[in-house]
N, C-alpha and C positions, 0 to 999 in steps of 0.2 A: 422443261418439266412435263412429265406425263400427266394425263388427266387424273389418274388414280392417286398420284402423289399430291396433286393440287387439292383434290377432294379430302384427303386425309389431313392436310394442313389446314384447310378451311374448317373441318370438323373440330380440330384442336383449338382453333381460335374461337369457335362458337362455344366450346366447353369452358374456356377461360372466361369468356364474357358472361356466361350464365353463372359461373361461380362468383365472379366479381359482383354481379347484381343480386346475389343471394338466392338464386333459383336452384342451385345445385349444392348438395352437402356431401357428395360422395368423393370429392377430391380432397387430398391431404394438404394441409397448410402447416408449414413449419415456421414458428416464430423464434427467431434467434435472440439470444440475450444481448443486452446493450453492451457496447464496448466499455471497459473499465475507465474510470476517470484517470487522467494523467497524474503522475506523482512528481512533485518538485523536489529539489535537493534537500530542503529542510525536512520534509515529510519522510524521506528515505533515511536521513541521519537520525531522526527521532525514533523511527521504527528500530533501527539497528541498536540505538542506545537503550531502548525499552527491552530489547532482547538481551542486552548485556554482552554483546559480542564485538570483537574487533572487526575491522574491515576484512581481514583475511578469512576469519572464521565465518563471517556473514557471507562472503563470496563463495566459500566452499559449500555452505548450506544451500545456496541458490544455484550452484553449479555454474558460476561465472568466474571470471578472473578478478583478482584484487584491483587491477587497473580499471576494470569496468565499474566496480563499486566506487572507487575514488572519483571517476569521471561523473558518475551520477551525483555524488555528494557535493562535488564542486560546481555542478550545474553545466559542465561542458557537454554532457550527453543526458538524454532522458530515456528511461526504460520504455520498451514498447513490446507489443506482441505477447508472447508467453511469459517473458520476464515481468512485464507489468501486471499480468493476471496473477502470477505467482506472488508478487509483492502485495497485491491487494488481498489475496487469500491469507497471506501471512499476517497482514495487518488486522484482519478480522478474527482469525483463529491462529495465533502464533504457534501453538503446540502442534497443529496439523502440519505446518511447513517446517518448523525448526526443531520439532521433537524435543529431545532432552536438553537441547541448547537453551530453550526458553524455560526460565524458572519464574513462575508468577510471584509477585510480591507477597510476603506473608501477611496474613490477616491478624491485626492486633486487636485484642480485647481492651476494654477500659482499664483493666488491672495492669496490662502490660505497657501502658503509655508511660514513657519516661519523661520526667520534667527536665527542661533544659538547664544546664549549669549556669549559675550567675556569671556575669562578665567579671573578669578580674579587675581589681582596682589598679590604677596607674601607680607606679613606684617612682615616677619622675618628680623631682622637686620643682615647685613653681618658680618661674623666673622672676627676679626682682623687677618691680615697676620702675620705669624711668621717671626721674624727678624733673619737674618743670623748672626752667631757669628764670 
């Protein structure tokens, strides 16, 4: 290594040290976002059911194969990388990822609440009681 190359390298190390110690503020620092939390099979299935899509349609919306979605939901595989990030974004804002596929549940007012129907009465005849001997 030539002396000029060594001096340049030594200067770069000195700049890094000064920045680390808070003595320099002219260097750019990039803070990367944290990696998304992993998704388990139950969470993926719950998301798909919340969207109201079949495995095939869900796979098409994510641009993956149906077999991949089946493997995720069975727990044989877990999504990673871009697929995991896309699933997490779809979980937070389904309309952004799934578009028209996602239909939010309708909001019911108090007037629209429907009372449940009463349970039907049994039409079976009671069995005769056994007599004691």
